[in-house]
C-alpha positions as CSV (number, residue, x, y, z in Angstrom):
1,X,9.4,16.2,-1.7
2,X,11.1,16.1,1.7
3,X,9.7,15.3,5.1
4,X,8.1,18.3,6.6
5,X,7.5,17.2,10.2
6,X,9.9,15.3,12.4
7,X,7.8,14.4,15.5
8,X,4.1,15.8,15.2
9,X,3.0,14.1,11.8
10,X,-0.5,14.8,11.0
11,X,-1.0,17.3,13.8
12,X,1.5,19.6,12.5
13,X,-1.5,21.8,11.3
14,X,-2.3,22.6,14.9
15,X,1.1,24.2,15.4
16,X,1.8,24.9,19.2
17,X,-1.7,25.2,20.2
18,X,-3.8,22.8,22.5
19,X,-0.9,21.2,24.2
20,X,1.4,18.4,23.3
21,X,-0.6,15.6,25.2
22,X,-3.9,16.5,23.4
23,X,-2.0,16.7,20.2
24,X,-0.7,13.2,20.6
25,X,-4.1,11.8,21.2
26,X,-5.6,13.4,18.4
27,X,-2.6,12.2,16.2
28,X,-3.4,8.8,17.2
29,X,-7.0,9.0,16.2
30,X,-6.4,10.8,12.9
31,X,-3.8,8.3,11.7
32,X,-6.0,5.4,12.6
33,X,-9.1,7.0,10.8
34,X,-7.2,7.8,7.7
35,X,-5.6,4.6,7.2
36,X,-6.8,1.6,5.1
37,X,-7.9,-1.6,6.6
38,X,-8.1,-5.2,5.3
39,X,-11.6,-6.2,4.0
40,X,-13.1,-9.2,5.7
41,X,-15.0,-10.1,2.5
42,X,-12.4,-9.9,-0.3
43,X,-9.2,-9.9,1.7
44,X,-7.8,-6.6,0.1
45,X,-6.4,-3.7,2.0
46,X,-9.2,-1.4,0.7
47,X,-11.5,-0.4,3.5
48,X,-11.5,3.4,4.2
49,X,-13.7,5.4,6.4
50,X,-16.6,7.2,4.7
51,X,-18.0,9.0,7.8
52,X,-18.2,8.4,11.4
53,X,-18.6,4.6,12.2
54,X,-19.2,3.7,8.4
55,X,-16.4,1.9,6.5
56,X,-16.4,1.1,2.7
57,X,-14.4,-1.2,0.8
58,X,-13.1,0.5,-2.2
59,X,-12.7,-3.0,-4.0
60,X,-16.0,-5.0,-3.4
61,X,-18.1,-2.1,-2.3
62,X,-19.2,-3.6,0.8
63,X,-20.1,-1.3,3.7
64,X,-19.5,-2.2,7.2
65,X,-20.4,-0.5,10.4
66,X,-17.3,-0.2,13.0
67,X,-15.8,2.2,15.4
68,X,-15.5,6.0,15.0
69,X,-11.8,5.9,14.4
70,X,-10.9,2.3,13.7
71,X,-12.7,-0.6,11.8
72,X,-13.4,-2.8,14.8
73,X,-13.4,-1.7,18.5
74,X,-12.3,-3.8,21.4
75,X,-15.9,-4.2,22.6
76,X,-17.1,-5.2,19.3
77,X,-14.5,-8.0,19.1
78,X,-15.5,-9.1,22.5
79,X,-19.2,-9.1,21.5
80,X,-18.4,-11.1,18.2
81,X,-16.6,-13.8,20.0
82,X,-19.2,-14.2,22.8
83,X,-21.9,-14.5,20.2
84,X,-19.9,-17.2,18.4
85,X,-19.3,-19.0,21.6
86,X,-23.0,-19.0,22.5
87,X,-23.8,-20.2,19.1
88,X,-21.6,-23.1,19.4
89,X,-23.0,-24.0,22.7
90,X,-26.6,-23.8,21.4
91,X,-25.6,-26.1,18.5
92,X,-24.1,-28.6,20.8
93,X,-27.2,-28.9,22.8
94,X,-29.5,-29.1,20.0
C-alpha cells in the first residue's frame, strides 16, 4: 500500500479546513498521543494512551498518570527532579 499523504500525515482527514498552522499543531499532538512509549517498570516500548492522562503498559499491565498527549510533561519532570533533590537533602541532614 502506497503512501497517501506527502506532508500532512495524520491530519489529512481534515482536508483544507481549519488552516495550515492549526493542522500542524494538531498533527504534533495526535502523533505524540498515538505513539508508544518506553515503560519505566519493564523497559519495553509498550506504553499506550488509554484516555486523557492515563497511560497503560501493554506488557506488564501497569497504569501510569501522565500528560494528556505525552507520557511525561516538562513540569512533571521538573517536579520529579525537585522531589528527588529534596529527599537527598533530607537524608543527608538526618
